[in-house]
N, CA, C and O atoms as CSV, one atom per row, in Angstrom:
chain,resi,resn,atom,element,x,y,z
A,1,MET,N,N,90.144,164.475,-3.797
A,1,MET,CA,C,90.776,163.479,-2.969
A,1,MET,C,C,92.252,163.422,-3.344
A,1,MET,O,O,92.606,163.268,-4.513
A,2,THR,N,N,93.099,163.547,-2.341
A,2,THR,CA,C,94.539,163.477,-2.569
A,2,THR,C,C,95.125,162.411,-1.637
A,2,THR,O,O,95.498,162.721,-0.505
A,3,PRO,N,N,95.209,161.175,-2.097
A,3,PRO,CA,C,95.698,160.103,-1.221
A,3,PRO,C,C,97.198,160.205,-0.953
A,3,PRO,O,O,97.964,160.703,-1.778
A,4,ASP,N,N,97.586,159.728,0.207
A,4,ASP,CA,C,98.998,159.621,0.579
A,4,ASP,C,C,99.411,158.182,0.254
A,4,ASP,O,O,99.167,157.268,1.041
A,5,TYR,N,N,100.036,157.992,-0.903
A,5,TYR,CA,C,100.353,156.649,-1.387
A,5,TYR,C,C,101.362,155.930,-0.506
A,5,TYR,O,O,101.275,154.713,-0.341
A,6,THR,N,N,102.310,156.652,0.059
A,6,THR,CA,C,103.297,156.029,0.944
A,6,THR,C,C,102.606,155.451,2.171
A,6,THR,O,O,102.892,154.325,2.578
A,7,THR,N,N,101.705,156.215,2.753
A,7,THR,CA,C,100.957,155.721,3.909
A,7,THR,C,C,100.084,154.534,3.523
A,7,THR,O,O,99.981,153.566,4.276
A,8,LEU,N,N,99.455,154.606,2.348
A,8,LEU,CA,C,98.650,153.472,1.882
A,8,LEU,C,C,99.488,152.201,1.765
A,8,LEU,O,O,99.078,151.136,2.227
A,9,ILE,N,N,100.654,152.316,1.150
A,9,ILE,CA,C,101.519,151.150,0.968
A,9,ILE,C,C,101.889,150.525,2.309
A,9,ILE,O,O,101.906,149.301,2.440
A,10,HIS,N,N,102.181,151.354,3.297
A,10,HIS,CA,C,102.604,150.853,4.610
A,10,HIS,C,C,101.437,150.509,5.536
A,10,HIS,O,O,101.650,149.987,6.631
A,11,SER,N,N,100.207,150.798,5.104
A,11,SER,CA,C,99.056,150.599,5.982
A,11,SER,C,C,98.683,149.135,6.166
A,11,SER,O,O,98.171,148.744,7.215
A,12,HIS,N,N,98.942,148.328,5.144
A,12,HIS,CA,C,98.528,146.932,5.222
A,12,HIS,C,C,99.260,146.145,4.139
A,12,HIS,O,O,99.479,146.649,3.037
A,13,THR,N,N,99.629,144.928,4.453
A,13,THR,CA,C,100.361,144.132,3.468
A,13,THR,C,C,99.481,143.119,2.745
A,13,THR,O,O,99.960,142.427,1.846
A,14,GLY,N,N,98.222,143.016,3.110
A,14,GLY,CA,C,97.378,141.988,2.516
A,14,GLY,C,C,96.295,142.481,1.577
A,14,GLY,O,O,95.391,141.719,1.234
A,15,ILE,N,N,96.361,143.745,1.149
A,15,ILE,CA,C,95.335,144.232,0.226
A,15,ILE,C,C,95.962,144.620,-1.098
A,15,ILE,O,O,97.146,144.951,-1.164
A,16,ASN,N,N,95.165,144.578,-2.148
A,16,ASN,CA,C,95.652,144.883,-3.490
A,16,ASN,C,C,95.186,146.236,-3.988
A,16,ASN,O,O,95.751,146.756,-4.951
A,17,GLY,N,N,94.178,146.825,-3.366
A,17,GLY,CA,C,93.673,148.099,-3.838
A,17,GLY,C,C,92.598,148.641,-2.927
A,17,GLY,O,O,92.062,147.937,-2.071
A,18,VAL,N,N,92.293,149.918,-3.131
A,18,VAL,CA,C,91.247,150.586,-2.374
A,18,VAL,C,C,90.312,151.251,-3.376
A,18,VAL,O,O,90.733,152.097,-4.165
A,19,SER,N,N,89.053,150.865,-3.338
A,19,SER,CA,C,88.051,151.446,-4.225
A,19,SER,C,C,87.213,152.434,-3.430
A,19,SER,O,O,86.746,152.130,-2.332
A,20,VAL,N,N,87.028,153.619,-3.997
A,20,VAL,CA,C,86.210,154.659,-3.374
A,20,VAL,C,C,85.066,154.961,-4.338
A,20,VAL,O,O,85.292,155.125,-5.536
A,21,THR,N,N,83.848,155.035,-3.826
A,21,THR,CA,C,82.693,155.282,-4.688
A,21,THR,C,C,81.688,156.179,-3.991
A,21,THR,O,O,81.607,156.204,-2.763
A,22,ALA,N,N,80.926,156.911,-4.782
A,22,ALA,CA,C,79.893,157.794,-4.247
A,22,ALA,C,C,78.826,158.017,-5.306
A,22,ALA,O,O,79.071,157.855,-6.502
A,23,LEU,N,N,77.659,158.384,-4.856
A,23,LEU,CA,C,76.589,158.795,-5.746
A,23,LEU,C,C,77.070,160.019,-6.508
A,23,LEU,O,O,77.676,160.915,-5.919
A,24,SER,N,N,76.812,160.070,-7.796
A,24,SER,CA,C,77.274,161.194,-8.615
A,24,SER,C,C,76.332,162.389,-8.484
A,24,SER,O,O,75.117,162.233,-8.359
A,25,ASP,N,N,76.919,163.581,-8.515
A,25,ASP,CA,C,76.099,164.791,-8.549
A,25,ASP,C,C,75.991,165.346,-9.971
A,25,ASP,O,O,75.441,166.426,-10.186
A,26,LYS,N,N,76.533,164.579,-10.952
A,26,LYS,CA,C,76.448,164.962,-12.363
A,26,LYS,C,C,75.172,164.360,-12.968
A,26,LYS,O,O,74.822,163.217,-12.674
A,27,ASP,N,N,74.490,165.123,-13.801
A,27,ASP,CA,C,73.214,164.678,-14.375
A,27,ASP,C,C,73.321,163.403,-15.206
A,27,ASP,O,O,72.389,162.599,-15.210
A,28,ASN,N,N,74.440,163.199,-15.912
A,28,ASN,CA,C,74.539,162.067,-16.833
A,28,ASN,C,C,75.242,160.842,-16.237
A,28,ASN,O,O,75.510,159.879,-16.955
A,29,PHE,N,N,75.544,160.868,-14.932
A,29,PHE,CA,C,76.173,159.711,-14.290
A,29,PHE,C,C,75.407,159.341,-13.025
A,29,PHE,O,O,74.864,160.199,-12.329
A,30,ASP,N,N,75.378,158.034,-12.747
A,30,ASP,CA,C,74.708,157.550,-11.541
A,30,ASP,C,C,75.649,157.494,-10.349
A,30,ASP,O,O,75.273,157.858,-9.235
A,31,PHE,N,N,76.884,157.032,-10.588
A,31,PHE,CA,C,77.856,156.954,-9.500
A,31,PHE,C,C,79.249,157.243,-10.027
A,31,PHE,O,O,79.503,157.192,-11.231
A,32,GLU,N,N,80.157,157.551,-9.086
A,32,GLU,CA,C,81.538,157.859,-9.432
A,32,GLU,C,C,82.471,156.963,-8.638
A,32,GLU,O,O,82.122,156.472,-7.564
A,33,THR,N,N,83.664,156.759,-9.183
A,33,THR,CA,C,84.618,155.860,-8.538
A,33,THR,C,C,86.047,156.379,-8.681
A,33,THR,O,O,86.352,157.223,-9.524
A,34,ARG,N,N,86.902,155.838,-7.825
A,34,ARG,CA,C,88.353,155.921,-7.992
A,34,ARG,C,C,88.911,154.620,-7.441
A,34,ARG,O,O,88.322,154.019,-6.542
A,35,TYR,N,N,90.051,154.181,-7.980
A,35,TYR,CA,C,90.657,152.928,-7.526
A,35,TYR,C,C,92.159,153.128,-7.356
A,35,TYR,O,O,92.888,153.346,-8.324
A,36,PHE,N,N,92.601,153.049,-6.109
A,36,PHE,CA,C,94.016,153.232,-5.768
A,36,PHE,C,C,94.662,151.870,-5.541
A,36,PHE,O,O,94.113,151.020,-4.840
A,37,TRP,N,N,95.840,151.673,-6.143
A,37,TRP,CA,C,96.515,150.377,-6.010
A,37,TRP,C,C,98.036,150.522,-6.010
A,37,TRP,O,O,98.705,149.915,-6.845
A,38,PRO,N,N,98.592,151.305,-5.101
A,38,PRO,CA,C,100.042,151.508,-5.079
A,38,PRO,C,C,100.830,150.229,-4.772
A,38,PRO,O,O,102.038,150.182,-5.003
A,39,TRP,N,N,100.169,149.207,-4.261
A,39,TRP,CA,C,100.834,147.932,-3.986
A,39,TRP,C,C,101.186,147.215,-5.278
A,39,TRP,O,O,102.002,146.293,-5.263
A,40,SER,N,N,100.594,147.611,-6.389
A,40,SER,CA,C,100.810,146.959,-7.683
A,40,SER,C,C,101.841,147.675,-8.544
A,40,SER,O,O,102.143,147.219,-9.647
A,41,GLY,N,N,102.385,148.784,-8.062
A,41,GLY,CA,C,103.394,149.497,-8.834
A,41,GLY,C,C,102.881,150.726,-9.559
A,41,GLY,O,O,103.675,151.479,-10.123
A,42,SER,N,N,101.592,150.947,-9.559
A,42,SER,CA,C,100.981,152.140,-10.152
A,42,SER,C,C,100.018,152.697,-9.113
A,42,SER,O,O,99.233,151.944,-8.537
A,43,ASN,N,N,100.064,153.983,-8.866
A,43,ASN,CA,C,99.267,154.541,-7.775
A,43,ASN,C,C,97.764,154.439,-7.972
A,43,ASN,O,O,97.027,154.167,-7.024
A,44,GLU,N,N,97.307,154.657,-9.204
A,44,GLU,CA,C,95.868,154.666,-9.437
A,44,GLU,C,C,95.557,154.104,-10.816
A,44,GLU,O,O,96.222,154.430,-11.799
A,45,ASP,N,N,94.540,153.260,-10.874
A,45,ASP,CA,C,94.067,152.759,-12.158
A,45,ASP,C,C,93.114,153.811,-12.718
A,45,ASP,O,O,92.135,154.161,-12.058
A,46,PRO,N,N,93.379,154.323,-13.922
A,46,PRO,CA,C,92.573,155.430,-14.441
A,46,PRO,C,C,91.108,155.088,-14.716
A,46,PRO,O,O,90.230,155.913,-14.462
A,47,VAL,N,N,90.830,153.898,-15.226
A,47,VAL,CA,C,89.447,153.474,-15.473
A,47,VAL,C,C,89.409,151.965,-15.247
A,47,VAL,O,O,90.041,151.209,-15.986
A,48,THR,N,N,88.676,151.528,-14.238
A,48,THR,CA,C,88.789,150.162,-13.741
A,48,THR,C,C,87.543,149.328,-13.979
A,48,THR,O,O,86.595,149.386,-13.195
A,49,GLY,N,N,87.537,148.555,-15.048
A,49,GLY,CA,C,86.416,147.656,-15.302
A,49,GLY,C,C,86.269,146.606,-14.224
A,49,GLY,O,O,85.153,146.213,-13.884
A,50,GLY,N,N,87.380,146.149,-13.686
A,50,GLY,CA,C,87.348,145.092,-12.671
A,50,GLY,C,C,86.542,145.459,-11.439
A,50,GLY,O,O,85.773,144.638,-10.940
A,51,THR,N,N,86.701,146.676,-10.939
A,51,THR,CA,C,85.942,147.067,-9.740
A,51,THR,C,C,84.454,147.219,-10.043
A,51,THR,O,O,83.615,147.115,-9.149
A,52,HIS,N,N,84.144,147.464,-11.296
A,52,HIS,CA,C,82.732,147.614,-11.659
A,52,HIS,C,C,81.992,146.283,-11.645
A,52,HIS,O,O,80.762,146.267,-11.704
A,53,THR,N,N,82.705,145.176,-11.569
A,53,THR,CA,C,82.037,143.882,-11.454
A,53,THR,C,C,81.269,143.782,-10.144
A,53,THR,O,O,80.253,143.090,-10.086
A,54,PHE,N,N,81.725,144.452,-9.094
A,54,PHE,CA,C,80.955,144.455,-7.842
A,54,PHE,C,C,80.251,145.796,-7.599
A,54,PHE,O,O,79.207,145.825,-6.947
A,55,LEU,N,N,80.798,146.902,-8.107
A,55,LEU,CA,C,80.140,148.196,-7.916
A,55,LEU,C,C,78.815,148.283,-8.671
A,55,LEU,O,O,77.891,148.956,-8.215
A,56,THR,N,N,78.710,147.614,-9.815
A,56,THR,CA,C,77.464,147.622,-10.576
A,56,THR,C,C,76.330,147.010,-9.760
A,56,THR,O,O,75.230,147.560,-9.707
A,57,LYS,N,N,76.596,145.889,-9.135
A,57,LYS,CA,C,75.560,145.248,-8.321
A,57,LYS,C,C,75.243,146.102,-7.091
A,57,LYS,O,O,74.079,146.252,-6.721
A,58,TYR,N,N,76.275,146.660,-6.460
A,58,TYR,CA,C,76.072,147.506,-5.286
A,58,TYR,C,C,75.161,148.690,-5.623
A,58,TYR,O,O,74.146,148.906,-4.961
A,59,TRP,N,N,75.535,149.464,-6.668
A,59,TRP,CA,C,74.757,150.649,-7.025
A,59,TRP,C,C,73.416,150.277,-7.657
A,59,TRP,O,O,72.436,151.002,-7.487
A,60,GLY,N,N,73.360,149.171,-8.377
A,60,GLY,CA,C,72.088,148.728,-8.940
A,60,GLY,C,C,71.067,148.453,-7.855
A,60,GLY,O,O,69.900,148.820,-7.987
A,61,THR,N,N,71.503,147.808,-6.784
A,61,THR,CA,C,70.625,147.531,-5.649
A,61,THR,C,C,70.234,148.824,-4.943
A,61,THR,O,O,69.064,149.046,-4.633
A,62,LYS,N,N,71.220,149.667,-4.697
A,62,LYS,CA,C,70.989,150.929,-3.976
A,62,LYS,C,C,70.057,151.876,-4.751
A,62,LYS,O,O,69.203,152.537,-4.160
A,63,LEU,N,N,70.231,151.931,-6.079
A,63,LEU,CA,C,69.452,152.851,-6.906
A,63,LEU,C,C,68.243,152.200,-7.574
A,63,LEU,O,O,67.455,152.866,-8.246
A,64,ASN,N,N,68.109,150.881,-7.375
A,64,ASN,CA,C,67.035,150.109,-7.997
A,64,ASN,C,C,67.050,150.277,-9.525
A,64,ASN,O,O,66.031,150.578,-10.146
A,65,LYS,N,N,68.240,150.071,-10.106
A,65,LYS,CA,C,68.427,150.211,-11.551
A,65,LYS,C,C,69.203,149.020,-12.096
A,65,LYS,O,O,70.010,148.417,-11.389
A,66,LYS,N,N,68.957,148.689,-13.346
A,66,LYS,CA,C,69.728,147.655,-14.053
A,66,LYS,C,C,70.794,148.297,-14.937
A,66,LYS,O,O,71.887,147.749,-15.080
A,67,LYS,N,N,70.487,149.461,-15.536
A,67,LYS,CA,C,71.424,150.174,-16.411
A,67,LYS,C,C,71.846,151.472,-15.735
A,67,LYS,O,O,71.017,152.229,-15.230
A,68,MET,N,N,73.164,151.714,-15.738
A,68,MET,CA,C,73.689,152.919,-15.101
A,68,MET,C,C,74.905,153.427,-15.858
A,68,MET,O,O,75.488,152.716,-16.676
A,69,ASN,N,N,75.274,154.655,-15.575
A,69,ASN,CA,C,76.494,155.255,-16.109
A,69,ASN,C,C,77.397,155.616,-14.943
A,69,ASN,O,O,76.964,156.237,-13.972
A,70,SER,N,N,78.660,155.218,-15.051
A,70,SER,CA,C,79.611,155.551,-13.992
A,70,SER,C,C,80.720,156.432,-14.555
A,70,SER,O,O,81.044,156.379,-15.741
A,71,PHE,N,N,81.287,157.239,-13.670
A,71,PHE,CA,C,82.389,158.122,-14.030
A,71,PHE,C,C,83.550,157.829,-13.101
A,71,PHE,O,O,83.395,157.862,-11.881
A,72,GLN,N,N,84.715,157.542,-13.668
A,72,GLN,CA,C,85.906,157.342,-12.845
A,72,GLN,C,C,86.686,158.649,-12.876
A,72,GLN,O,O,87.200,159.050,-13.920
A,73,SER,N,N,86.768,159.299,-11.741
A,73,SER,CA,C,87.319,160.649,-11.668
A,73,SER,C,C,88.808,160.665,-11.335
A,73,SER,O,O,89.264,161.483,-10.537
A,74,SER,N,N,89.551,159.765,-11.944
A,74,SER,CA,C,91.006,159.752,-11.819
A,74,SER,C,C,91.573,160.923,-12.620
A,74,SER,O,O,90.821,161.689,-13.222
A,75,GLU,N,N,92.887,161.057,-12.626
A,75,GLU,CA,C,93.512,162.141,-13.388
A,75,GLU,C,C,93.151,162.061,-14.868
A,75,GLU,O,O,92.859,163.082,-15.491
A,76,ARG,N,N,93.169,160.846,-15.440
A,76,ARG,CA,C,92.838,160.673,-16.859
A,76,ARG,C,C,91.331,160.687,-17.088
A,76,ARG,O,O,90.882,161.123,-18.148
A,77,THR,N,N,90.575,160.242,-16.165
A,77,THR,CA,C,89.114,160.082,-16.166
A,77,THR,C,C,88.627,159.100,-17.232
A,77,THR,O,O,89.340,158.768,-18.178
A,78,GLY,N,N,87.427,158.665,-17.047
A,78,GLY,CA,C,86.784,157.770,-17.994
A,78,GLY,C,C,85.374,157.469,-17.532
A,78,GLY,O,O,84.981,157.809,-16.416
A,79,PHE,N,N,84.628,156.830,-18.399
A,79,PHE,CA,C,83.246,156.496,-18.052
A,79,PHE,C,C,82.930,155.093,-18.536
A,79,PHE,O,O,83.599,154.555,-19.419
A,80,MET,N,N,81.913,154.522,-17.950
A,80,MET,CA,C,81.432,153.214,-18.359
A,80,MET,C,C,79.911,153.186,-18.293
A,80,MET,O,O,79.302,153.757,-17.388
A,81,GLU,N,N,79.320,152.519,-19.254
A,81,GLU,CA,C,77.909,152.167,-19.192
A,81,GLU,C,C,77.881,150.742,-18.659
A,81,GLU,O,O,78.530,149.857,-19.217
A,82,VAL,N,N,77.143,150.517,-17.595
A,82,VAL,CA,C,77.081,149.182,-17.002
A,82,VAL,C,C,75.627,148.721,-16.958
A,82,VAL,O,O,74.707,149.522,-16.793
A,83,GLU,N,N,75.445,147.416,-17.110
A,83,GLU,CA,C,74.095,146.854,-17.085
A,83,GLU,C,C,74.117,145.500,-16.403
A,83,GLU,O,O,74.907,144.626,-16.760
A,84,LEU,N,N,73.241,145.331,-15.417
A,84,LEU,CA,C,73.073,144.038,-14.764
A,84,LEU,C,C,72.202,143.165,-15.655
A,84,LEU,O,O,71.031,143.473,-15.877
A,85,ILE,N,N,72.769,142.077,-16.165
A,85,ILE,CA,C,72.038,141.154,-17.030
A,85,ILE,C,C,71.326,140.099,-16.189
A,85,ILE,O,O,70.178,139.749,-16.461
A,86,SER,N,N,72.016,139.595,-15.166
A,86,SER,CA,C,71.448,138.603,-14.252
A,86,SER,C,C,72.235,138.689,-12.942
A,86,SER,O,O,73.072,139.576,-12.774
A,87,GLU,N,N,71.970,137.781,-12.035
A,87,GLU,CA,C,72.697,137.762,-10.760
A,87,GLU,C,C,74.195,137.509,-10.941
A,87,GLU,O,O,74.998,137.898,-10.092
A,88,THR,N,N,74.568,136.862,-12.038
A,88,THR,CA,C,75.976,136.503,-12.247
A,88,THR,C,C,76.595,137.112,-13.498
A,88,THR,O,O,77.754,136.836,-13.807
A,89,LYS,N,N,75.838,137.938,-14.223
A,89,LYS,CA,C,76.364,138.518,-15.464
A,89,LYS,C,C,76.091,140.012,-15.526
A,89,LYS,O,O,75.040,140.488,-15.098
A,90,LEU,N,N,77.070,140.750,-16.076
A,90,LEU,CA,C,76.871,142.158,-16.329
A,90,LEU,C,C,77.568,142.543,-17.615
A,90,LEU,O,O,78.453,141.835,-18.096
A,91,LEU,N,N,77.164,143.656,-18.157
A,91,LEU,CA,C,77.728,144.175,-19.395
A,91,LEU,C,C,78.391,145.512,-19.070
A,91,LEU,O,O,77.799,146.358,-18.400
A,92,ILE,N,N,79.622,145.698,-19.550
A,92,ILE,CA,C,80.341,146.955,-19.378
A,92,ILE,C,C,80.690,147.475,-20.762
A,92,ILE,O,O,81.291,146.762,-21.566
A,93,LYS,N,N,80.312,148.722,-21.041
A,93,LYS,CA,C,80.630,149.358,-22.323
A,93,LYS,C,C,81.378,150.656,-22.062
A,93,LYS,O,O,81.087,151.388,-21.116
A,94,SER,N,N,82.362,150.922,-22.939
A,94,SER,CA,C,83.096,152.176,-22.852
A,94,SER,C,C,83.952,152.338,-24.090
A,94,SER,O,O,83.875,151.527,-25.014
A,95,ASN,N,N,84.750,153.357,-24.115
A,95,ASN,CA,C,85.729,153.560,-25.174
A,95,ASN,C,C,87.106,153.195,-24.630
A,95,ASN,O,O,87.361,153.310,-23.431
A,96,ALA,N,N,87.981,152.758,-25.515
A,96,ALA,CA,C,89.331,152.394,-25.087
A,96,ALA,C,C,90.338,152.872,-26.120
A,96,ALA,O,O,90.009,153.055,-27.292
A,97,VAL,N,N,91.549,153.066,-25.674
A,97,VAL,CA,C,92.659,153.432,-26.541
A,97,VAL,C,C,93.720,152.358,-26.389
A,97,VAL,O,O,94.135,152.056,-25.270
A,98,ILE,N,N,94.163,151.779,-27.487
A,98,ILE,CA,C,95.221,150.776,-27.431
A,98,ILE,C,C,96.538,151.505,-27.192
A,98,ILE,O,O,96.950,152.348,-27.989
A,99,VAL,N,N,97.192,151.167,-26.078
A,99,VAL,CA,C,98.470,151.809,-25.763
A,99,VAL,C,C,99.647,150.860,-25.977
A,99,VAL,O,O,100.800,151.290,-26.001
A,100,PHE,N,N,99.353,149.574,-26.132
A,100,PHE,CA,C,100.405,148.588,-26.364
A,100,PHE,C,C,99.790,147.425,-27.118
A,100,PHE,O,O,98.684,146.989,-26.796
A,101,GLU,N,N,100.482,146.929,-28.098
A,101,GLU,CA,C,99.987,145.797,-28.867
A,101,GLU,C,C,101.141,144.847,-29.123
A,101,GLU,O,O,102.271,145.287,-29.335
A,102,GLY,N,N,100.875,143.566,-29.104
A,102,GLY,CA,C,101.933,142.598,-29.355
A,102,GLY,C,C,101.373,141.218,-29.621
A,102,GLY,O,O,100.163,140.999,-29.567
A,103,ASN,N,N,102.265,140.295,-29.908
A,103,ASN,CA,C,101.911,138.903,-30.151
A,103,ASN,C,C,102.716,138.025,-29.219
A,103,ASN,O,O,103.842,138.351,-28.844
A,104,SER,N,N,102.126,136.918,-28.858
A,104,SER,CA,C,102.803,135.954,-28.006
A,104,SER,C,C,102.852,134.621,-28.754
A,104,SER,O,O,101.859,134.179,-29.331
A,105,GLU,N,N,103.998,134.008,-28.731
A,105,GLU,CA,C,104.134,132.719,-29.394
A,105,GLU,C,C,104.623,131.672,-28.408
A,105,GLU,O,O,105.468,131.950,-27.557
A,106,VAL,N,N,104.093,130.483,-28.528
A,106,VAL,CA,C,104.516,129.378,-27.685
A,106,VAL,C,C,105.465,128.509,-28.502
A,106,VAL,O,O,105.137,128.107,-29.619
A,107,PHE,N,N,106.625,128.223,-27.956
A,107,PHE,CA,C,107.618,127.395,-28.652
A,107,PHE,C,C,107.687,126.010,-28.086
A,107,PHE,O,O,108.472,125.189,-28.559
C-alpha cells in the first residue's frame, strides 16, 4: 500500500486518521493493520495501540477469539498481543523502545 498523503490531507478536514485492517496471511498473526494520520504532522503511526482499542473487538467478534496477535505493517513494523477481558476492557502487550524521556514540573 502506497498512500498519497497530499490527497489524504486535502480529502477531508474533519478526520484525524485512517485505519486499514485485514485478516493476516501469516501463521503467527490473526490480523494486520496500518494507521495513516497526515493531519497530525506525521504520515503514519508505526505501531498504534490506540486503534487496537476498537480493532480488537472487531476482529475478536469476526474470528470468535478473545486472544489474538496483530501485526502493524508500517515501515518500522511492530506487533501486539491483544486480549478481550470484558465488553469494556482489553489488554495490549508488546515491546517498546524509549525514544524520549523527560520530567515535567508544576510551578
